[in-house]
BASE-898772 format. One record per residue (C-alpha): residue number from 1; residue in one letter; x, y, z. Coordinates in pm, 1 decimal, decimal comma. Layout:
+----------+--------+----------+----------+----------+
: drendren : tortor :       c1 :       c2 :       c3 :
+----------+--------+----------+----------+----------+
:      NUM :      A :        X :        Y :        Z :
...
+----------+--------+----------+----------+----------+
REM end
This chain:
+----------+--------+----------+----------+----------+
: drendren : tortor :       c1 :       c2 :       c3 :
+----------+--------+----------+----------+----------+
:        1 :      M :   -402,7 :  -1789,3 :     99,9 :
:        2 :      S :   -243,1 :  -1683,2 :   -229,5 :
:        3 :      N :   -276,0 :  -1323,4 :   -348,2 :
:        4 :      A :   -189,9 :  -1413,6 :   -708,4 :
:        5 :      E :   -531,6 :  -1305,6 :   -842,0 :
:        6 :      T :   -584,4 :  -1020,9 :   -593,1 :
:        7 :      T :   -545,1 :   -645,5 :   -632,4 :
:        8 :      L :   -367,5 :   -447,1 :   -363,2 :
:        9 :      I :   -494,3 :    -89,6 :   -340,2 :
:       10 :      T :   -236,2 :    137,6 :   -177,4 :
:       11 :      V :   -273,9 :    478,3 :    -15,1 :
:       12 :      A :      1,6 :    694,2 :    135,0 :
:       13 :      T :   -115,2 :    907,9 :    426,1 :
:       14 :      Y :     -7,0 :   1193,5 :    647,2 :
:       15 :      N :   -283,9 :   1346,1 :    860,0 :
:       16 :      E :   -574,9 :   1202,4 :    661,2 :
:       17 :      I :   -804,3 :   1096,1 :    946,7 :
:       18 :      E :  -1073,3 :   1330,9 :    809,2 :
:       19 :      N :  -1083,9 :   1142,6 :    479,7 :
:       20 :      L :   -966,2 :    788,0 :    538,8 :
:       21 :      P :  -1268,8 :    621,1 :    706,4 :
:       22 :      T :  -1506,0 :    732,5 :    428,7 :
:       23 :      L :  -1247,2 :    658,2 :    159,9 :
:       24 :      V :  -1200,2 :    299,8 :    280,3 :
:       25 :      E :  -1576,4 :    246,3 :    276,3 :
:       26 :      E :  -1593,8 :    374,7 :    -82,3 :
:       27 :      I :  -1294,1 :    168,6 :   -196,6 :
:       28 :      F :  -1456,3 :   -152,9 :    -81,1 :
:       29 :      R :  -1787,9 :    -50,1 :   -235,7 :
:       30 :      F :  -1626,8 :    -44,3 :   -580,0 :
:       31 :      A :  -1358,4 :   -312,5 :   -524,5 :
:       32 :      P :  -1491,1 :   -545,9 :   -252,2 :
:       33 :      D :  -1243,7 :   -826,1 :   -327,5 :
:       34 :      A :   -933,3 :   -607,1 :   -316,6 :
:       35 :      H :   -693,7 :   -565,5 :    -27,2 :
:       36 :      L :   -594,8 :   -222,4 :    104,7 :
:       37 :      L :   -251,9 :   -113,1 :    225,2 :
:       38 :      V :   -217,7 :    221,1 :    404,1 :
:       39 :      V :    137,3 :    356,2 :    424,4 :
:       40 :      D :    131,4 :    611,6 :    705,3 :
:       41 :      D :    417,4 :    850,8 :    781,2 :
:       42 :      N :    359,6 :    870,7 :   1157,3 :
:       43 :      S :     59,0 :   1101,8 :   1130,8 :
:       44 :      P :      6,8 :   1294,6 :   1455,7 :
:       45 :      D :   -369,9 :   1308,4 :   1394,5 :
:       46 :      G :   -419,8 :    937,5 :   1467,9 :
:       47 :      T :   -440,5 :    808,8 :   1109,0 :
:       48 :      G :   -198,2 :    524,3 :   1180,0 :
:       49 :      R :   -379,9 :    421,6 :   1496,8 :
:       50 :      W :   -710,2 :    409,1 :   1309,9 :
:       51 :      V :   -553,6 :    183,2 :   1044,3 :
:       52 :      T :   -421,2 :    -55,6 :   1310,0 :
:       53 :      E :   -766,1 :    -79,7 :   1469,1 :
:       54 :      Q :   -936,5 :   -147,2 :   1134,5 :
:       55 :      A :   -677,7 :   -406,0 :   1032,9 :
:       56 :      A :   -759,4 :   -603,2 :   1347,0 :
:       57 :      R :  -1123,7 :   -620,2 :   1234,7 :
:       58 :      D :  -1093,7 :   -661,8 :    858,9 :
:       59 :      P :   -836,2 :   -900,1 :    703,2 :
:       60 :      R :   -844,4 :   -700,3 :    378,4 :
:       61 :      I :   -683,4 :   -398,4 :    549,5 :
:       62 :      H :   -309,0 :   -373,1 :    615,7 :
:       63 :      G :    -84,1 :    -96,4 :    743,2 :
:       64 :      L :    277,6 :      8,6 :    705,6 :
:       65 :      H :    386,4 :    255,7 :    973,3 :
:       66 :      R :    690,0 :    468,4 :    898,7 :
:       67 :      S :    892,4 :    686,0 :   1133,8 :
:       68 :      G :    804,0 :   1023,5 :    978,1 :
:       69 :      K :    744,4 :   1220,4 :    657,9 :
:       70 :      L :    981,4 :   1045,5 :    418,9 :
:       71 :      G :    827,6 :   1152,9 :     87,6 :
:       72 :      L :    549,2 :   1031,2 :   -139,2 :
:       73 :      G :    794,2 :    853,9 :   -368,5 :
:       74 :      T :    947,1 :    642,8 :    -93,1 :
:       75 :      A :    599,1 :    564,6 :     41,8 :
:       76 :      T :    492,1 :    439,7 :   -300,3 :
:       77 :      I :    808,2 :    232,0 :   -334,8 :
:       78 :      A :    740,7 :     79,8 :      7,4 :
:       79 :      A :    393,9 :    -16,6 :   -115,7 :
:       80 :      M :    538,6 :   -161,8 :   -435,4 :
:       81 :      R :    785,7 :   -372,9 :   -241,1 :
:       82 :      Y :    498,5 :   -494,4 :    -24,1 :
:       83 :      S :    293,2 :   -591,8 :   -331,2 :
:       84 :      I :    588,4 :   -788,6 :   -470,1 :
:       85 :      E :    673,2 :   -960,8 :   -140,8 :
:       86 :      H :    311,1 :  -1067,7 :    -88,6 :
:       87 :      G :    253,0 :  -1188,8 :   -442,7 :
:       88 :      Y :    -29,8 :   -964,7 :   -560,0 :
:       89 :      R :   -135,3 :   -952,8 :   -924,3 :
:       90 :      Y :   -199,4 :   -578,7 :   -945,8 :
:       91 :      M :   -106,7 :   -283,8 :   -728,8 :
:       92 :      L :   -341,0 :     13,3 :   -763,1 :
:       93 :      N :   -220,2 :    338,0 :   -607,8 :
:       94 :      M :   -443,3 :    635,5 :   -525,2 :
:       95 :      D :   -447,2 :    949,3 :   -311,9 :
:       96 :      A :   -621,3 :    961,9 :     24,6 :
:       97 :      D :   -799,2 :   1296,0 :    -21,0 :
:       98 :      F :  -1076,0 :   1192,5 :   -266,7 :
:       99 :      S :   -906,6 :   1369,7 :   -557,1 :
:      100 :      H :   -888,9 :   1016,1 :   -697,6 :
:      101 :      Q :  -1248,4 :    899,8 :   -683,7 :
:      102 :      P :  -1301,6 :    530,5 :   -603,3 :
:      103 :      K :  -1572,1 :    500,9 :   -869,6 :
:      104 :      Y :  -1294,4 :    471,7 :  -1130,6 :
:      105 :      L :  -1138,0 :    162,6 :   -969,9 :
:      106 :      P :  -1326,5 :    -88,0 :  -1191,4 :
:      107 :      D :  -1227,4 :    104,7 :  -1506,5 :
:      108 :      L :   -857,9 :     98,1 :  -1416,1 :
:      109 :      L :   -870,2 :   -273,2 :  -1340,1 :
:      110 :      R :  -1050,0 :   -354,7 :  -1666,0 :
:      111 :      A :   -787,4 :   -160,7 :  -1859,2 :
:      112 :      M :   -517,0 :   -403,2 :  -1747,3 :
:      113 :      E :   -663,8 :   -683,5 :  -1961,8 :
:      114 :      P :   -817,0 :   -513,5 :  -2266,9 :
:      115 :      A :  -1049,9 :   -721,1 :  -2481,2 :
:      116 :      G :   -878,1 :   -816,6 :  -2804,0 :
:      117 :      G :   -546,6 :   -659,5 :  -2707,0 :
:      118 :      P :   -227,3 :   -745,4 :  -2520,8 :
:      119 :      P :   -210,5 :   -711,4 :  -2140,4 :
:      120 :      V :   -115,0 :   -371,9 :  -2000,9 :
:      121 :      D :    157,6 :   -313,0 :  -1739,6 :
:      122 :      L :     42,3 :     32,4 :  -1625,6 :
:      123 :      A :   -304,7 :    185,0 :  -1650,3 :
:      124 :      V :   -305,6 :    555,6 :  -1570,8 :
:      125 :      G :   -608,2 :    747,4 :  -1450,5 :
:      126 :      S :   -573,9 :   1034,8 :  -1697,1 :
:      127 :      R :   -698,6 :   1393,1 :  -1673,9 :
:      128 :      Y :   -584,8 :   1476,4 :  -2026,7 :
:      129 :      V :   -759,9 :   1227,4 :  -2254,1 :
:      130 :      P :  -1117,2 :   1262,5 :  -2387,6 :
:      131 :      G :  -1358,2 :   1213,6 :  -2098,8 :
:      132 :      G :  -1101,6 :   1320,4 :  -1839,0 :
:      133 :      G :  -1065,9 :   1654,5 :  -1667,0 :
:      134 :      V :  -1020,4 :   1847,9 :  -1344,6 :
:      135 :      E :  -1258,0 :   2020,9 :  -1105,1 :
:      136 :      N :  -1202,9 :   2314,1 :   -868,1 :
:      137 :      W :   -863,9 :   2409,5 :  -1010,9 :
:      138 :      P :   -762,6 :   2772,1 :  -1069,1 :
:      139 :      L :   -625,0 :   2845,4 :  -1414,9 :
:      140 :      K :   -271,3 :   2884,3 :  -1276,5 :
:      141 :      R :   -268,5 :   2531,0 :  -1138,3 :
:      142 :      Y :   -410,4 :   2385,2 :  -1457,7 :
:      143 :      L :   -145,0 :   2557,2 :  -1667,8 :
:      144 :      M :    128,2 :   2443,7 :  -1429,5 :
:      145 :      S :     11,2 :   2081,2 :  -1449,3 :
:      146 :      W :    -17,6 :   2095,1 :  -1828,8 :
:      147 :      G :    331,7 :   2243,5 :  -1849,9 :
:      148 :      V :    485,6 :   1978,2 :  -1625,2 :
:      149 :      N :    329,6 :   1702,1 :  -1834,4 :
:      150 :      F :    450,9 :   1856,8 :  -2159,5 :
:      151 :      Y :    799,2 :   1899,6 :  -2008,9 :
:      152 :      A :    810,7 :   1536,6 :  -1890,1 :
:      153 :      R :    674,3 :   1388,4 :  -2214,6 :
:      154 :      T :    928,2 :   1585,0 :  -2417,0 :
:      155 :      L :   1234,8 :   1516,0 :  -2202,9 :
:      156 :      L :   1157,1 :   1154,2 :  -2115,0 :
:      157 :      W :   1001,1 :   1052,2 :  -2449,6 :
:      158 :      L :    680,8 :    933,5 :  -2283,7 :
:      159 :      G :    364,2 :    857,7 :  -2476,7 :
:      160 :      P :     80,5 :    899,3 :  -2223,2 :
:      161 :      K :    -84,8 :   1241,3 :  -2197,7 :
:      162 :      D :    -89,4 :   1233,7 :  -1817,4 :
:      163 :      T :    258,0 :   1151,1 :  -1685,8 :
:      164 :      S :    221,9 :   1307,3 :  -1340,9 :
:      165 :      G :   -108,2 :   1158,6 :  -1222,3 :
:      166 :      G :    -81,4 :    923,3 :   -926,6 :
:      167 :      Y :   -402,4 :    723,0 :   -980,6 :
:      168 :      R :   -240,7 :    414,7 :  -1134,4 :
:      169 :      C :   -271,4 :     40,4 :  -1162,0 :
:      170 :      Y :     53,1 :   -157,4 :  -1201,4 :
:      171 :      R :    114,0 :   -517,3 :  -1300,7 :
:      172 :      V :    320,7 :   -646,0 :  -1009,8 :
:      173 :      S :    520,3 :   -890,0 :  -1224,6 :
:      174 :      K :    650,3 :   -586,1 :  -1420,6 :
:      175 :      L :    735,5 :   -400,4 :  -1099,4 :
:      176 :      K :    973,2 :   -686,5 :  -1018,7 :
:      177 :      E :   1191,3 :   -569,6 :  -1308,0 :
:      178 :      I :   1245,0 :   -222,2 :  -1159,5 :
:      179 :      D :   1548,2 :   -142,9 :   -941,3 :
:      180 :      F :   1395,6 :     82,3 :   -676,2 :
:      181 :      D :   1734,7 :    152,1 :   -519,3 :
:      182 :      T :   1834,6 :    362,8 :   -821,0 :
:      183 :      F :   1545,3 :    610,9 :   -799,9 :
:      184 :      L :   1630,7 :    980,0 :   -783,4 :
:      185 :      S :   1282,1 :   1101,4 :   -692,1 :
:      186 :      K :   1129,1 :   1111,9 :   -347,0 :
:      187 :      G :    851,2 :   1361,0 :   -417,6 :
:      188 :      Y :    669,0 :   1518,2 :   -711,3 :
:      189 :      S :    879,5 :   1377,1 :   -994,7 :
:      190 :      F :    830,9 :   1018,5 :   -876,5 :
:      191 :      Q :    536,3 :    946,2 :  -1105,9 :
:      192 :      E :    724,4 :   1059,3 :  -1417,1 :
:      193 :      E :   1038,5 :    871,8 :  -1317,8 :
:      194 :      M :    838,6 :    554,9 :  -1252,4 :
:      195 :      M :    679,1 :    576,1 :  -1596,0 :
:      196 :      W :   1019,1 :    642,0 :  -1756,4 :
:      197 :      R :   1174,1 :    338,9 :  -1588,0 :
:      198 :      L :    880,8 :    118,0 :  -1686,2 :
:      199 :      K :    912,5 :    234,9 :  -2046,8 :
:      200 :      R :   1280,4 :    138,0 :  -2045,7 :
:      201 :      A :   1169,1 :   -204,6 :  -1917,1 :
:      202 :      G :    934,9 :   -246,2 :  -2215,6 :
:      203 :      A :    607,7 :   -177,8 :  -2032,8 :
:      204 :      R :    277,0 :   -129,0 :  -2213,8 :
:      205 :      F :     65,5 :    170,8 :  -2104,7 :
:      206 :      A :   -304,6 :    255,3 :  -2114,3 :
:      207 :      E :   -490,6 :    569,3 :  -2011,5 :
:      208 :      V :   -833,2 :    568,8 :  -1848,6 :
:      209 :      P :  -1024,5 :    898,7 :  -1834,0 :
:      210 :      I :  -1087,0 :   1032,1 :  -1484,5 :
:      211 :      V :  -1205,0 :   1362,7 :  -1344,3 :
:      212 :      F :   -960,6 :   1483,7 :  -1080,3 :
:      213 :      V :  -1136,1 :   1666,8 :   -795,9 :
:      214 :      D :   -929,1 :   1893,9 :   -573,5 :
:      215 :      R :   -937,3 :   1800,0 :   -205,6 :
:      216 :      V :  -1230,9 :   1932,3 :     -5,6 :
:      217 :      R :  -1109,3 :   1831,3 :    342,9 :
:      218 :      G :   -766,1 :   1847,6 :    504,1 :
:      219 :      Q :   -463,4 :   2050,0 :    401,4 :
:      220 :      S :   -278,5 :   2048,0 :     69,4 :
:      221 :      K :     79,8 :   1923,2 :     90,2 :
:      222 :      I :    217,0 :   2113,9 :   -211,7 :
:      223 :      N :    577,9 :   2222,1 :   -154,7 :
:      224 :      M :    734,9 :   2460,3 :   -407,2 :
:      225 :      K :   1090,3 :   2366,1 :   -311,4 :
:      226 :      E :   1013,2 :   2004,2 :   -393,2 :
:      227 :      A :    845,3 :   2113,0 :   -717,7 :
:      228 :      W :   1164,3 :   2282,0 :   -838,3 :
:      229 :      R :   1366,5 :   1977,6 :   -737,1 :
:      230 :      A :   1132,6 :   1768,9 :   -953,5 :
:      231 :      V :   1207,9 :   1989,2 :  -1254,9 :
:      232 :      W :   1580,9 :   1929,4 :  -1203,0 :
:      233 :      I :   1540,8 :   1552,7 :  -1162,3 :
:      234 :      L :   1338,1 :   1525,8 :  -1484,6 :
:      235 :      A :   1614,2 :   1712,8 :  -1667,0 :
:      236 :      R :   1870,6 :   1463,0 :  -1536,2 :
:      237 :      L :   1658,5 :   1170,0 :  -1648,6 :
:      238 :      G :   1605,9 :   1328,9 :  -1987,5 :
:      239 :      L :   1979,9 :   1357,4 :  -2030,0 :
:      240 :      K :   2003,8 :    982,0 :  -1982,2 :
:      241 :      N :   1780,9 :    938,0 :  -2289,2 :
:      242 :      F :   2033,2 :   1123,6 :  -2501,3 :
:      243 :      T :   2343,7 :    963,6 :  -2352,4 :
:      244 :      G :   2196,2 :    611,7 :  -2349,8 :
:      245 :      I :   2319,7 :    549,1 :  -1993,8 :
+----------+--------+----------+----------+----------+
REM end
């Protein structure tokens, strides 16, 4: 059966067995006709095994099992390659910890084909447009996120207010134009680099307001070493804007 009119929802996981069963139920409540791909980095808590069991029962569920923790960026690229190879129309990426609430799935999908306007190549679930926001964040984290977005918009000449958010819907035909082998980012700077590369490919963007809710179950995977590496990578990409390379 062709996937040409189907959305593939993708989730990267590492030790998300506490969240995933409920998340999958909620995803299909708001997007019952979508397919779901879980990219698991060999979670020792049994996440991958649970996905395999569910995939045997529900043809909408698929799993990619990787050998270990290889980075969020490479997991997302693996999902993008899968969406291209299997001919999906849209690929919608979200986190597994309920910080990206499934209730916004219909809004992101509608934004791809705006009434009276041209089709969109990337719809971003945005914390920084009217109607968007964050919950349960300390002031320090909010300021850090705002600063990273300002830094990325300035260096990479990006228009959207939220350049680092990972709740995104992509047009798969536009993803085909991206050379994934040239990516510098494996972690935190991946979202900004992806947006930068899409912009260079002539992509159209839209922002959909969402409220980002900090995880309530499981452990945060924030890594400060990777955060500083992201700052360096964005500077390198920004330099390319000025050199034209």
